[in-house]
C-alpha positions in Angstrom: -137.1 21.9 -7.3 -141.0 23.7 -8.0 -141.4 25.3 -11.0 -142.2 28.6 -9.2 -140.4 30.0 -5.6 -140.9 33.2 -4.8 -139.2 34.0 -1.1 -139.5 36.9 0.8 -140.4 39.2 -1.8 -140.9 43.0 -1.2 -142.5 45.4 -3.5 -143.2 48.8 -2.7 -144.6 51.9 -4.9 -143.1 54.6 -3.4 -143.8 54.7 0.8 -146.8 51.9 -0.2 -145.7 48.4 0.6 -147.4 46.7 -1.3 -145.9 42.9 -1.1 -144.7 42.4 2.8 -142.1 39.4 2.6 -144.4 37.3 0.3 -143.3 33.3 0.3 -145.0 30.7 -2.6 -144.0 27.7 -3.8 -146.2 26.4 -7.0 -145.5 23.1 -8.1 -145.5 21.7 -11.2 -149.5 21.0 -12.2 -150.7 22.9 -9.9 -153.5 25.6 -9.8 -153.1 28.7 -7.1 -155.6 30.8 -7.1 -155.0 34.2 -5.6 -157.9 35.9 -3.3 -158.4 39.0 -1.4 -160.2 42.3 -1.6 -158.9 44.4 -4.4 -155.4 46.6 -3.4 -154.2 43.5 -1.9 -151.6 42.7 -3.6 -152.8 39.9 -6.2 -152.5 41.7 -9.3 -149.0 42.7 -8.2 -147.7 39.4 -7.4 -148.5 38.4 -10.6 -146.3 41.2 -12.5 -143.6 40.1 -10.4 -143.6 36.9 -11.3 -143.4 37.7 -14.9 -140.7 40.1 -14.4 -143.1 42.9 -15.6 -142.2 44.7 -11.5 -138.6 44.8 -10.4 -139.0 43.6 -6.2 -136.9 45.7 -3.8 -136.6 42.8 -1.6 -136.3 38.4 -1.7 -136.4 36.4 -4.9 -138.3 34.4 -7.2 -137.2 31.4 -9.1 -139.3 30.4 -12.2 -138.7 27.6 -14.4 -135.4 27.8 -12.7 -134.6 31.6 -13.7 -133.9 33.9 -11.0 -136.3 36.9 -12.4 -134.9 38.7 -9.3 -131.5 38.3 -10.6 -130.3 41.9 -12.7 -128.9 40.0 -15.7 -132.5 37.7 -16.8 -133.1 37.6 -20.1 -137.0 38.6 -19.6 -137.4 37.2 -22.8 -136.7 33.9 -22.4 -138.5 33.7 -19.1 -142.1 34.9 -20.9 -141.8 31.7 -23.5 -142.2 29.4 -20.7 -144.1 31.8 -18.8 -148.1 33.5 -20.9 -149.9 35.9 -18.8 -153.8 36.9 -19.1 -155.3 40.4 -17.9 -158.5 41.2 -17.4 -158.7 44.0 -20.7 -158.3 41.4 -23.7 -154.8 43.9 -25.0 -155.8 42.3 -28.6 -153.7 44.4 -31.8 -156.9 45.4 -33.2 -155.6 46.1 -36.4 -154.8 42.5 -36.8 -157.3 39.8 -37.2 -157.6 37.1 -34.6 -154.9 34.5 -36.2 -152.6 37.0 -36.6 -152.9 38.2 -33.3 -152.0 34.6 -32.4 -149.6 33.7 -34.4 -147.1 37.4 -33.8 -145.4 36.6 -30.6 -144.4 32.4 -32.3 -143.4 34.4 -35.7 -141.4 37.0 -34.0 -140.1 35.7 -30.5 -139.5 31.7 -31.9 -138.6 32.4 -35.5 -141.8 30.1 -36.4 -142.7 30.8 -40.4 -146.0 32.0 -40.6 -147.5 28.0 -41.9 -145.5 26.4 -38.7 -147.4 29.4 -36.4 -150.6 29.3 -38.0 -150.5 24.9 -37.7 -150.2 25.8 -33.5 -152.5 28.4 -33.8 -155.7 26.9 -35.5 -156.1 23.6 -33.7 -156.2 26.0 -30.8 -159.1 28.2 -32.1 -160.6 24.7 -33.5 -160.7 23.1 -29.6 -162.4 26.7 -28.1 -165.1 26.5 -30.5 -163.5 29.8 -33.0 -162.6 28.5 -36.1 -164.7 30.0 -38.0 -163.5 33.1 -36.5 -159.7 33.9 -37.7 -160.1 36.0 -40.1 -162.3 37.9 -38.2 -160.5 41.1 -36.1 -161.4 41.6 -32.8 -164.2 43.9 -32.6 -166.1 41.9 -34.3 -166.1 39.3 -31.3 -167.3 39.1 -28.0 -166.1 40.2 -24.6 -165.9 36.7 -23.4 -165.1 35.6 -27.1 -161.8 38.3 -27.0 -160.5 37.2 -24.0 -160.9 33.0 -24.8 -158.7 34.4 -27.8 -156.6 36.1 -25.5 -156.3 33.1 -23.9 -155.2 31.0 -27.2 -152.6 33.4 -28.3 -150.6 33.3 -24.4 -150.8 29.2 -24.8 -149.5 29.2 -28.5 -145.8 30.4 -27.0 -146.5 26.4 -25.1 -145.9 27.9 -21.7 -144.4 26.1 -18.9 -146.9 28.5 -16.4 -150.1 30.6 -16.8 -150.9 33.5 -15.0 -154.3 35.0 -15.5 -154.9 37.9 -13.8 -158.6 39.2 -12.7 -159.7 38.1 -16.4 -163.5 38.0 -16.5 -163.7 40.6 -14.4 -164.1 43.4 -17.4 -166.7 40.9 -18.9 -170.8 40.9 -19.3 -171.9 38.6 -16.2 -173.1 35.8 -19.2 -170.1 35.7 -20.9 -167.8 34.6 -17.3 -169.0 31.1 -17.9 -167.7 30.5 -21.0 -164.0 31.8 -20.2 -164.3 30.0 -16.5 -165.6 26.4 -18.4 -161.7 27.2 -20.7 -159.9 27.6 -17.6 -160.9 24.5 -15.7 -160.6 22.8 -19.1 -156.7 23.8 -18.9 -156.4 22.9 -15.5 -157.5 19.8 -16.7 -155.4 19.3 -18.4 -152.6 19.9 -16.4 -151.5 23.1 -17.1 -149.3 24.9 -13.9 -152.1 28.1 -13.8 -152.0 31.1 -10.5 -154.9 32.6 -11.3 -155.6 36.1 -8.8 -159.7 36.3 -8.5 -163.1 37.2 -7.3 -164.5 33.8 -8.8 -164.6 31.9 -5.1 -166.8 28.9 -7.2 -163.4 28.5 -9.5 -160.9 28.2 -6.8 -162.9 26.3 -4.6 -163.7 23.8 -7.2 -160.8 23.6 -9.2 -157.5 25.3 -6.8 -155.0 22.7 -5.7 -153.9 25.5 -3.1 -155.5 29.1 -2.0 -154.0 32.3 -0.8 -155.6 34.3 0.9 -154.3 38.2 0.6 -154.4 41.0 3.4 -152.6 43.9 2.7 -149.6 42.4 1.3 -149.1 40.0 2.8 -150.7 35.5 2.4 -152.5 35.3 5.5 -153.6 31.6 5.3 -153.4 29.9 2.5 -154.4 26.0 2.1 -157.0 23.3 0.1 -159.5 24.9 -1.3 -161.6 22.4 1.1 -160.0 24.1 4.5 -159.8 27.1 3.4 -162.9 27.6 2.3 -164.9 25.5 5.1 -162.3 25.3 8.0 -159.7 28.9 7.4 -157.5 29.4 10.4 -157.8 32.9 10.4 -160.6 35.7 11.5 -159.6 37.7 8.0 -159.7 34.8 5.8 -163.1 34.0 7.8 -164.5 37.5 7.4 -163.2 37.4 3.5 -165.3 34.6 2.9 -168.1 35.4 5.0 -168.8 38.8 3.2 -168.1 36.8 -0.4 -170.6 35.5 0.7 -173.2 38.1 1.4 -172.4 39.4 -1.9 -173.4 36.4 -3.2 -170.2 35.7 -5.1 -170.2 32.1 -4.3 
């Protein structure tokens, strides 16, 4: 069984259909990049996979649990699924290490000592061990985003969802975050990434899905999508992206 199975999913906000009969499969250790214009449904799809948004039709199964059933235990699901947004969402009144250890202590019932034993090596790995006692406002945007990723990883999830996490960063800080994500991919982390970073999608993804008006118009390996797309809309989107200097 695939780690994520999305079958015929429909999501509406009022009269607006945001996801229009979406199908998607994510195998373990895959990196799936969702590309497409703003408003195409990428972020909503991620939120549905994590149970943050209810759906009006279809089914979503994650790590063997059907997300779309009424009695799904969302806290149990989210132990296995981490999500990182473009807004860092760090608690400003808590230090870096307290931000990272909060969920393991509250959700997994780890002691502070055990939670910090998870957190500190992760901070060391990304070169921020010396920032453990700092507050978020003393960190750069890129450092805050990396801490947000580490906070999700501290739960030891099987799946990571990334929602345009470089969009709020200054251009010079984007690469440090993308480099961290590339390392996660190399280590075998299963990821679904909504992104406008086409070079990252081209170089790191196992599969690329192009969304247009709530539908996956085309999907396939990045070598095919970026060099020889089948659908004219995909080709037009990539041409506009290239003209805008985003590849």
